[in-house]
C-alpha positions in Angstrom: 89.3 44.0 -10.0 86.1 45.2 -11.7 87.7 48.2 -13.3 90.8 46.7 -14.7 89.3 47.1 -18.2 88.1 50.7 -18.3 87.3 50.5 -22.0 84.9 47.7 -21.5 83.2 49.5 -18.6 83.0 52.7 -20.6 81.4 50.9 -23.6 79.0 49.1 -21.2 78.1 52.4 -19.6 77.3 54.0 -23.0 75.1 51.1 -24.0 73.2 51.3 -20.6 72.8 55.1 -21.0 71.5 54.7 -24.6 69.0 52.0 -23.8 67.9 53.8 -20.6 67.4 57.0 -22.6 65.1 55.2 -25.0 63.1 53.5 -22.2 62.7 56.7 -20.2 61.8 58.7 -23.3 59.0 56.3 -24.2 57.8 56.5 -20.6 57.8 60.3 -20.6 56.1 60.6 -24.0 53.4 58.1 -23.0 52.6 60.2 -19.9 52.4 63.3 -22.1 50.1 61.5 -24.6 47.8 60.6 -21.7 47.5 64.4 -21.0 46.8 65.0 -24.7 50.0 67.1 -25.2 51.0 67.9 -28.8 54.0 66.3 -30.5 56.4 69.1 -29.3 55.1 68.8 -25.7 55.5 65.0 -25.9 59.1 65.5 -27.0 59.9 67.9 -24.2 58.5 65.5 -21.6 60.4 62.6 -23.2 63.7 64.5 -23.3 63.2 65.8 -19.7 62.8 62.4 -18.2 65.5 60.8 -20.5 68.3 63.3 -19.7 67.2 65.1 -16.6 68.6 62.7 -14.0 71.9 62.2 -15.8 72.3 66.0 -16.3 71.9 66.7 -12.6 74.3 63.9 -11.8 77.0 65.2 -14.2 76.6 68.7 -13.0 77.1 67.4 -9.4 80.2 65.5 -10.5 81.6 68.4 -12.4 81.7 66.8 -15.8 80.1 67.6 -19.2 76.5 66.3 -19.2 76.4 63.0 -21.1 74.0 64.1 -23.8 76.3 66.9 -24.8 79.0 64.5 -25.9 76.9 62.8 -28.5 73.8 63.6 -30.6 72.7 60.0 -30.3 70.7 60.7 -27.1 68.7 63.4 -28.8 68.2 61.1 -31.8 67.2 58.3 -29.5 64.4 60.5 -28.1 63.1 61.3 -31.6 63.1 57.6 -32.3 61.1 57.0 -29.1 58.6 59.6 -30.1 58.2 58.0 -33.5 57.6 54.6 -31.9 54.9 56.1 -29.6 53.2 57.9 -32.5 53.3 55.0 -34.9 52.3 52.3 -32.4 50.1 54.5 -30.2 47.1 52.1 -30.5 49.2 49.1 -29.7 50.8 50.8 -26.7 47.4 52.0 -25.5 46.2 48.4 -25.3 49.2 47.6 -23.1 48.0 49.3 -19.9 51.3 48.7 -18.2 53.6 49.6 -21.1 54.6 52.9 -19.5 55.3 51.2 -16.2 57.6 48.6 -17.9 59.6 51.3 -19.7 59.7 53.4 -16.5 61.1 50.5 -14.5 63.7 49.6 -17.2 64.8 53.2 -17.3 65.1 53.4 -13.5 67.3 50.3 -13.4 69.5 51.2 -16.3 70.1 54.8 -15.3 70.7 53.9 -11.7 73.5 51.5 -12.9 74.9 54.2 -15.2 75.0 56.7 -12.4 76.8 54.2 -10.1 79.4 53.3 -12.7 80.2 56.8 -13.8 80.6 58.0 -10.2 82.9 55.2 -9.3 84.9 55.6 -12.5 85.6 59.2 -11.4 87.0 58.0 -8.1 84.2 59.0 -5.7 83.4 56.9 -2.7 80.5 54.4 -2.8 78.1 56.4 -0.7 78.3 59.2 -3.3 77.9 56.6 -6.1 74.7 55.3 -4.5 73.3 58.9 -4.2 74.2 59.7 -7.8 72.7 56.4 -9.0 69.5 57.3 -7.2 69.5 60.8 -8.7 70.2 59.5 -12.2 67.3 57.0 -12.0 64.7 59.2 -10.3 65.3 62.9 -11.0 64.1 62.8 -14.6 60.8 61.4 -13.4 60.4 64.2 -11.0 61.0 66.8 -13.8 58.4 64.9 -15.9 55.8 64.9 -13.2 56.3 68.6 -12.5 55.9 69.4 -16.2 52.7 67.3 -16.2 51.4 69.0 -13.0 51.5 65.7 -11.1 52.8 65.0 -7.7 56.2 63.2 -8.4 55.7 59.4 -8.3 58.6 58.9 -5.9 56.7 60.9 -3.2 53.3 59.3 -3.4 53.3 55.7 -4.6 55.0 52.4 -4.2 58.7 52.1 -3.6 60.6 53.8 -6.5 63.8 55.6 -5.6 64.5 53.1 -2.7 64.7 50.3 -5.3 67.6 52.2 -6.8 69.2 52.5 -3.4 68.8 48.8 -2.8 70.3 48.1 -6.2 73.3 50.4 -5.3 73.9 48.5 -2.1 73.9 45.2 -4.0 76.3 46.7 -6.6 78.6 47.8 -3.7 78.5 44.3 -2.2 79.3 42.6 -5.4 82.0 45.1 -6.1 83.7 44.4 -2.8 83.5 40.7 -3.5 85.3 41.2 -6.8 82.5 39.9 -9.0 82.8 40.4 -12.7 81.3 43.7 -13.8 78.9 42.2 -16.3 77.5 39.9 -13.6 77.3 42.8 -11.2 75.3 44.9 -13.7 72.9 42.0 -14.5 72.3 41.2 -10.9 71.7 44.9 -10.0 69.4 45.4 -13.0 67.3 42.4 -12.1 67.2 43.4 -8.4 65.9 46.9 -9.1 63.3 45.6 -11.5 62.2 42.9 -9.2 61.8 45.2 -6.2 59.8 47.7 -8.3 57.6 45.0 -9.7 56.9 43.5 -6.3 56.3 46.9 -4.8 53.6 47.7 -7.4 52.0 44.2 -7.4 51.7 44.0 -3.6 51.3 47.8 -3.0 54.4 48.0 -0.8 55.3 51.5 0.2 57.2 53.4 2.9 55.2 54.6 5.9 53.4 57.9 5.3 54.1 61.0 7.4 51.2 62.1 9.7 50.1 65.7 9.6 49.1 67.7 12.6 45.8 66.7 14.1 43.2 69.5 13.8 
């Protein structure tokens, strides 16, 4: 079974959450820089996108929010801000740098949400919902702070990539595939769906308003 070694899963979850925090923090700070926010504003946007989804998930699951259990996640956001400040010119030349970090954060946090929910004994449909919230809610908070329409409501497939990754995770889980292989396959699937959706402008059908 995938969870016969809970210590390994817990360690893997912490690694995923830490790397995901860094990726999302860079994404949020880059968006703030594009709006010419000051350093404090950039940090607020970075921390909002980095911990927002995980915080909502943990509140829904009735556990202490993950970032309250270790200062590493706050430190990670400070490091991300330092990277953006020091290498701002290099990042500016990389037009798609924010997109790459955003995609990595989406994949990593979706997996973290899935694993934590399953480890707490919840059914898989709850795990998929929590994975989607973990990966997407931080971006919604960031966009609201930046006075933008949240990306998941207006552009290519975003949250649905997390749902697809969750379904793959469930399938591999049921087949008894090793957890490291399951995580890798889910990560690659979410990233691939997001990349293809942006490259080929794939999106869900839009709602039609009332004709006037």
